[in-house]
C-alpha positions as CSV (number, residue, x, y, z in Angstrom):
1,M,144.3,106.0,59.7
2,I,144.9,106.5,55.8
3,V,145.5,102.7,55.4
4,E,142.2,101.8,56.6
5,E,140.7,104.6,54.3
6,R,142.4,103.1,51.5
7,I,141.2,99.7,52.3
8,A,138.0,100.7,52.5
9,R,138.0,102.7,49.0
10,V,139.1,99.3,47.8
11,K,136.3,97.8,49.0
12,Q,133.9,100.0,47.4
13,L,135.7,99.4,44.0
14,L,135.6,96.0,44.2
15,E,132.2,96.1,45.3
16,R,130.4,98.6,42.8
17,S,132.6,97.9,39.7
18,D,134.2,95.2,37.4
19,L,137.9,97.1,37.4
20,P,140.6,94.9,37.1
21,L,142.8,94.5,40.4
22,G,145.6,96.5,38.7
23,A,143.7,99.2,38.2
24,I,141.9,99.6,41.7
25,A,145.7,99.4,42.9
26,R,146.8,102.5,40.8
27,R,143.1,104.6,41.8
28,T,144.1,103.8,45.7
29,G,147.6,104.6,45.6
30,F,149.3,101.2,45.8
31,A,152.1,100.8,43.4
32,H,151.8,97.1,43.2
33,V,149.0,94.5,43.2
34,E,150.7,92.3,45.0
35,Y,150.9,94.6,48.4
36,L,147.5,95.4,47.8
37,S,146.5,92.0,48.0
38,S,148.6,90.6,51.2
39,L,147.4,93.8,52.9
40,F,144.0,93.4,51.8
41,K,144.2,90.2,52.8
42,K,146.0,90.9,56.3
43,R,143.3,93.6,57.1
44,T,140.1,91.8,56.1
45,G,140.7,88.2,56.4
46,V,140.1,87.4,52.7
47,S,141.9,88.1,49.4
48,P,140.2,91.0,47.3
49,G,138.9,88.3,44.7
50,K,137.5,86.3,47.2
51,F,135.6,89.2,48.7
52,R,134.6,90.1,45.4
53,R,133.0,86.8,44.8
54,S,131.2,87.1,48.3
55,V,129.8,90.5,47.3
56,A,128.7,89.3,44.2
57,Q,127.0,86.2,45.4
58,T,124.8,88.2,48.0
59,T,124.0,91.2,45.6
60,Q,122.4,88.8,42.6
61,P,118.9,88.1,42.6
62,P,117.8,84.1,43.1
63,K,118.2,81.8,40.2
64,S,114.9,80.6,39.3
65,G,114.5,77.0,37.6
């Protein structure tokens, strides 16, 4: 289904770029950031920001100290 493909692309952009959510929405065909956010959370169980933060935490090397 097309919606799943768009959400998958949103995930890729959240994981691999620092683009703001508005730019990601435009690139993936969503007219409104609010709609993208609510649909993303409905489909994945987390907000786009939380998804991006969780990915960032798992890909950063551990801090030494």
